[in-house]
C-alpha positions as CSV (number, residue, x, y, z in Angstrom):
1,X,-22.8,-31.8,50.8
2,X,-19.3,-30.3,53.0
3,X,-17.1,-29.5,49.5
4,X,-17.5,-26.8,46.9
5,X,-17.9,-28.2,43.2
6,X,-16.1,-28.0,40.7
7,X,-16.7,-25.0,38.3
8,X,-17.6,-25.1,35.7
9,X,-16.8,-22.0,32.7
10,X,-18.9,-21.2,30.4
11,X,-16.7,-18.9,26.8
12,X,-19.8,-16.3,25.8
13,X,-18.4,-15.6,22.1
14,X,-21.8,-16.4,20.5
15,X,-25.7,-16.4,21.2
16,X,-25.9,-20.2,21.8
17,X,-23.6,-19.3,24.8
18,X,-26.0,-17.5,26.5
19,X,-28.4,-20.6,25.7
20,X,-25.7,-22.3,27.8
21,X,-25.4,-19.9,30.2
22,X,-29.3,-20.1,31.1
23,X,-28.9,-24.5,30.8
24,X,-25.8,-24.6,33.2
25,X,-26.8,-22.1,35.9
26,X,-30.2,-23.9,36.2
27,X,-28.8,-27.0,36.2
28,X,-26.8,-26.2,39.0
29,X,-30.1,-23.7,40.8
30,X,-31.9,-27.6,40.9
31,X,-29.3,-29.9,42.3
32,X,-28.7,-27.0,45.1
33,X,-32.7,-27.5,45.5
34,X,-33.8,-23.8,44.6
35,X,-37.3,-22.9,44.4
36,X,-38.8,-22.3,40.9
37,X,-38.7,-18.5,41.7
38,X,-35.5,-18.8,42.7
39,X,-34.0,-20.5,39.6
40,X,-35.8,-18.6,37.2
41,X,-34.4,-15.0,39.1
42,X,-30.9,-16.7,39.6
43,X,-31.0,-18.1,35.9
44,X,-32.6,-14.7,34.4
45,X,-30.0,-12.5,36.3
46,X,-27.7,-14.8,34.7
47,X,-28.4,-13.8,31.1
48,X,-28.2,-10.5,31.2
49,X,-25.2,-10.8,32.6
50,X,-24.1,-13.2,30.1
51,X,-25.5,-11.0,27.4
52,X,-23.8,-7.9,28.4
53,X,-21.1,-9.9,28.4
54,X,-21.2,-10.6,24.5
55,X,-22.7,-7.2,23.1
56,X,-20.8,-5.0,25.5
57,X,-17.7,-6.4,26.3
58,X,-16.9,-8.5,22.9
59,X,-17.8,-11.5,24.7
60,X,-15.8,-13.2,27.6
61,X,-16.5,-16.1,30.1
62,X,-19.1,-17.2,33.4
63,X,-17.3,-19.4,36.2
64,X,-20.5,-21.3,38.1
65,X,-20.0,-22.1,40.8
66,X,-22.2,-23.8,43.7
67,X,-20.7,-24.7,48.0
68,X,-22.4,-25.1,51.0
69,X,-24.0,-22.0,53.2
70,X,-25.2,-22.7,56.3
71,X,-28.7,-25.0,55.4
72,X,-29.0,-24.3,52.4
73,X,-26.4,-23.6,48.8
74,X,-25.0,-21.0,47.8
75,X,-24.6,-20.4,44.2
76,X,-22.3,-17.7,42.9
77,X,-21.3,-17.0,39.1
78,X,-18.2,-15.6,37.2
79,X,-18.5,-12.8,34.6
80,X,-15.3,-11.4,33.2
81,X,-15.1,-9.4,29.7
82,X,-11.8,-7.7,28.7
83,X,-13.9,-5.5,26.4
84,X,-14.0,-1.6,26.7
85,X,-15.2,-1.5,29.9
86,X,-17.8,1.1,32.0
87,X,-16.9,4.3,32.5
88,X,-19.3,5.3,35.3
89,X,-20.5,2.4,37.3
90,X,-23.5,4.5,39.0
91,X,-25.2,5.4,35.9
92,X,-24.9,2.1,34.3
93,X,-26.8,0.9,37.7
94,X,-29.5,3.2,36.8
95,X,-32.7,2.1,35.4
96,X,-33.3,3.0,32.0
97,X,-29.4,4.0,31.7
98,X,-29.0,2.0,28.1
99,X,-25.9,2.1,25.4
100,X,-28.1,0.6,22.9
101,X,-31.7,-0.1,22.1
102,X,-32.5,-1.9,25.2
103,X,-34.1,-0.8,28.3
104,X,-31.7,-0.1,30.1
105,X,-33.1,-2.8,33.3
106,X,-30.1,-5.9,32.0
107,X,-26.6,-4.3,35.0
108,X,-30.1,-2.6,37.5
109,X,-32.2,-5.5,37.4
110,X,-29.9,-8.3,37.5
111,X,-29.0,-6.8,41.3
112,X,-32.1,-6.7,42.7
113,X,-32.6,-10.3,41.5
114,X,-29.6,-12.1,43.3
115,X,-28.8,-11.5,47.3
116,X,-25.2,-9.9,46.8
117,X,-23.9,-7.8,43.6
118,X,-20.6,-6.6,43.0
119,X,-19.0,-4.6,39.7
120,X,-15.6,-4.2,38.9
121,X,-15.1,-2.5,35.5
122,X,-12.1,-0.8,34.8
123,X,-11.9,1.8,31.2
124,X,-10.0,0.0,28.5
125,X,-9.6,-2.6,31.0
126,X,-13.1,-4.9,31.3
127,X,-15.7,-5.8,34.1
128,X,-15.9,-8.5,36.1
129,X,-19.4,-8.9,38.2
130,X,-19.5,-11.8,41.1
131,X,-23.8,-12.6,41.0
132,X,-24.2,-14.9,44.5
133,X,-28.1,-16.1,45.7
134,X,-28.2,-18.6,48.5
135,X,-30.9,-21.8,49.1
136,X,-32.2,-24.2,51.6
137,X,-31.4,-27.1,49.5
138,X,-28.4,-29.9,49.4
139,X,-26.1,-29.9,46.6
140,X,-26.2,-33.7,44.8
C-alpha cells in the first residue's frame, strides 16, 4: 500500500461503542498483518482508552487509520473527548492511581502496550490521546 487508508471514526457514547472500537481496531490490525500478540496489545490499549473516554470524558470519538511504515504498517488511533480533562497527567499515568473503583492501570497500561503514546488534556476542555503501533505486514 502506498498511501494511508481512509480513517475510520467511531463515536464513543455507550458501552456497545467500546465493542465497536475493539472490532474496528482488530480489523485494521488484521489487515495490517499484525501478529496475534500485537493485535491483542493494540486492541487492549484501544479498549482501555475508549472506556476512559466514555466513563471519565462523557463520551467522545476515536479516529483509526493505517499507513505504510518502512516494511510494515503503522496503525494510529486518536481518542478525543470534551469532558472535564485531567488536572494532573503525571498522577493519572501512575500505576495504581484511580478516580473510581478500577485498578488504576488504564492510561499507564495503555501506554506500555503501544509503540507511541501522547496525551494532551486541559481541565474543563477535554483530553486527546494519540497512540500508534507498527508491525511488519502490508495493508490490503
